[in-house]
C-alpha positions in Angstrom: 58.0 20.5 78.2 58.0 19.9 74.4 61.1 20.8 72.5 60.1 24.0 70.5 63.0 23.6 68.1 61.8 20.2 67.0 59.4 19.5 64.2 55.7 20.1 65.3 54.1 17.0 66.9 51.3 15.4 64.8 48.8 15.0 67.4 47.8 16.2 70.8 44.8 16.4 73.2 42.8 19.6 73.6 40.5 20.3 76.6 37.8 23.0 76.7 36.3 23.8 80.0 32.6 24.8 80.6 31.7 26.6 83.8 29.0 28.6 85.5 31.0 31.5 86.9 29.6 33.7 89.5 30.9 37.0 91.0 33.1 35.2 93.4 36.7 35.4 92.1 38.1 33.0 94.6 35.5 30.4 93.9 35.6 30.9 90.1 39.4 30.3 90.2 39.0 27.2 92.3 36.4 25.8 89.9 38.7 26.5 86.8 41.8 25.0 88.5 39.9 21.9 89.5 38.5 21.4 86.0 42.0 22.0 84.5 43.4 19.2 86.8 40.6 16.9 85.6 41.4 17.6 82.0 45.1 16.9 82.5 44.2 13.6 84.2 42.3 12.9 81.1 45.4 13.3 79.0 45.1 17.0 77.9 48.3 18.9 76.5 46.3 22.1 75.9 43.5 23.2 78.2 41.3 26.1 77.2 39.1 28.3 79.6 35.8 30.3 78.8 35.5 34.1 78.6 35.1 35.7 82.0 36.4 32.6 83.6 37.2 34.3 86.8 34.4 36.9 87.0 30.7 36.9 85.7 29.8 40.3 87.1 26.9 42.6 86.0 26.8 46.3 85.5 29.8 48.8 84.6 30.4 49.8 88.1 30.8 46.4 89.7 32.8 45.2 86.6 35.3 48.1 86.9 35.4 47.9 90.6 36.6 44.1 90.4 38.9 44.3 87.3 42.6 44.3 88.2 45.8 45.5 86.3 47.7 42.7 84.7 50.7 42.8 87.2 48.4 42.4 90.2 45.7 40.0 88.7 44.9 37.4 91.2 43.5 35.0 88.5 46.5 35.5 86.0 48.9 34.7 88.9 46.9 31.6 89.8 46.8 30.2 86.3 50.4 31.0 85.7 51.3 28.9 88.7 48.8 26.2 87.7 50.3 25.9 84.1 53.8 25.6 85.6 52.6 23.1 88.2 50.9 20.8 85.6 53.4 21.4 82.8 50.8 22.2 80.3 49.9 25.0 77.7 47.1 26.9 79.2 44.6 29.3 77.5 43.1 31.5 80.1 39.7 32.3 78.5 39.4 36.0 79.3 40.1 38.2 82.4 38.8 41.8 83.2 42.1 43.8 83.1 42.3 47.3 84.1 43.7 49.6 81.3 45.6 52.9 81.7 42.6 54.9 80.4 40.5 53.7 83.2 38.4 51.3 81.1 38.7 47.4 81.1 40.2 45.2 78.7 38.4 41.7 78.0 41.9 40.0 77.6 42.9 36.6 76.9 46.3 35.0 77.7 48.2 31.9 76.5 50.6 30.4 79.0 53.5 28.0 78.4 54.5 25.0 80.7 56.8 27.3 82.6 53.9 29.7 83.3 55.2 32.4 80.9 52.7 34.7 79.2 53.4 33.7 75.4 50.8 35.9 74.2 47.7 38.1 75.0 44.7 39.3 73.1 42.2 42.1 73.7 38.6 41.4 72.4 38.2 43.6 69.3 34.3 43.5 68.7 32.2 45.0 71.5 28.8 43.3 72.0 26.5 46.3 71.7 23.2 44.7 70.8 19.4 44.8 71.6 18.0 41.4 71.6 14.4 42.2 72.3 12.3 41.4 75.5 14.4 43.9 77.3 17.7 42.0 76.9 20.4 44.7 75.9 24.1 44.8 76.3 26.6 47.8 75.7 30.0 46.3 76.3 31.7 49.4 74.7 30.6 51.4 77.7 32.9 49.3 80.0 35.4 47.8 77.9 38.2 49.2 75.7 38.4 47.3 72.4 41.3 45.8 71.1 43.1 46.8 67.8 44.9 43.9 66.5 44.6 40.1 65.5 47.0 37.9 67.6 48.2 34.3 67.0 50.8 32.3 68.9 53.0 29.3 68.2 52.5 26.2 70.1 54.4 22.9 69.9 51.7 21.7 67.3 51.0 24.7 65.2 49.7 28.2 65.4 46.8 29.3 67.5 44.6 32.2 66.5 43.1 34.0 69.3 39.5 35.5 69.6 36.8 36.1 72.1 33.0 35.5 71.9 31.2 38.2 69.8 34.3 38.2 67.4 32.7 35.0 66.2 30.5 37.0 64.0 33.0 38.8 62.0 34.5 36.2 59.5 37.3 38.6 58.3 39.1 38.2 61.5 39.2 34.5 61.2 40.3 34.6 57.6 43.1 36.9 58.6 44.3 34.5 61.3 44.0 31.6 58.8 46.0 33.3 56.0 48.6 34.3 58.9 49.1 30.6 59.4 46.7 29.6 62.2 46.1 26.0 62.5 43.5 26.4 65.4 41.2 29.0 66.6 40.0 29.8 69.9 36.6 31.3 70.7 36.2 31.5 74.5 32.7 32.7 75.0 29.8 33.7 77.4 27.3 33.5 74.6 23.7 34.4 75.5 21.2 31.6 75.7 19.0 33.5 72.8 21.9 34.0 70.5 23.4 30.7 71.2 20.4 28.6 70.5 20.1 30.5 67.1 23.7 30.8 66.0 26.3 29.2 68.2 27.0 25.9 66.4 26.2 27.3 62.8 28.8 30.1 63.3 31.7 27.9 65.0 31.3 25.3 62.2 31.5 27.9 59.6 34.5 29.6 60.9 36.3 26.0 60.9 35.0 25.3 57.4 36.0 28.6 56.1 39.6 28.5 57.4 40.4 24.9 57.4 41.2 25.2 61.1 40.3 23.4 64.1 38.1 25.4 66.5 38.2 25.4 70.3 35.3 27.0 72.0 35.3 26.8 75.6 32.0 28.3 77.3 30.1 29.7 80.2 26.7 28.1 80.9 23.7 28.7 83.0 22.5 31.5 84.9 24.8 34.3 86.4 24.6 37.7 88.2 22.0 40.0 86.9 20.0 37.1 85.7 22.2 36.7 82.6 21.8 33.4 81.0 24.5 31.7 78.9 24.1 28.9 76.4 26.8 26.4 77.3 27.7 23.9 74.5 31.4 24.4 74.7 32.6 22.7 71.3 35.7 21.2 69.6 35.3 21.4 65.8 37.6 19.8 63.1 38.7 21.6 59.9 35.9 20.0 57.9 33.3 21.3 60.4 32.5 18.2 62.3 31.8 18.5 65.8 34.2 16.3 67.8 32.9 17.0 71.3 30.0 19.1 72.7 29.7 19.7 76.4 25.9 20.2 76.4 24.4 22.3 79.3 26.3 21.2 82.4 29.5 22.5 83.7 32.5 20.1 83.1 35.2 19.6 80.4 35.4 18.1 76.8 38.5 16.5 75.3 39.5 15.4 71.9 42.4 14.2 70.2 43.6 16.6 67.6 45.3 15.3 64.3 47.1 18.3 63.0 47.4 16.8 59.4 43.7 17.4 59.1 44.3 21.0 58.7 46.4 20.6 55.4 44.0 17.8 54.3 41.0 20.2 54.5 42.7 23.0 52.8 44.0 20.7 50.1 40.4 19.8 49.2 39.0 23.4 49.4 41.9 25.9 49.2 39.5 28.9 50.2 42.3 30.9 52.0 44.6 31.2 48.8 42.1 33.5 47.0 40.8 36.9 47.8 37.9 38.7 45.7 39.1 41.1 43.2 36.8 43.9 44.1 
């Protein structure tokens, strides 16, 4: 395990997973664990999973029935054991976690190499949209929105946490960047329609605006309820260049992260240092 009291390391290897999750919890956990092991074999120090990595269910009743409280969550327990076994930092995408008020939080966890929970974040922006051709989503009917931005210190710098639809709200990323984030996560189950139109553009924009690396693990393919996701898990550097793109098939992408590029990009364009006077 890296010494957290030492100066941050200058480079590390990040991996993003791309999966086609179903509504079978055990099968989804097994797939995510297998891909994580492959990523570590490939040299990953930090592995990031997509939104809904353990369950892509359809409909409020089904989602609520299969959500679990944090203390009993089978996927969280499995991923904590995996992080400890592999001695890695593990970002758990997002899990459906039962809340006290009977709703469900779309919650991400960051685990250290001892399997401890170092941070958690509840998705703030709910995907309530009408995309046309009968494709509509109302996340607010099932999920309890989060209320605060969250970042967490890793051995290499600070990681800002977001989930999927958050991507369309640049003020959140600016806040994370100004709070010291060097890296941003966007685990997603982006729809095929919106992904084809906006996924690459928005992720590159968030990297450029903040001078951060962006890690965007993704769902891909067709899921229960005939829901189609876009794939294209991405790793993007602070200058907006795509370092790795997973395409459409399940798998992993890896990239060597040179943390010095964050300061270099911000020195060229110090956009985070100014705020509008209006």
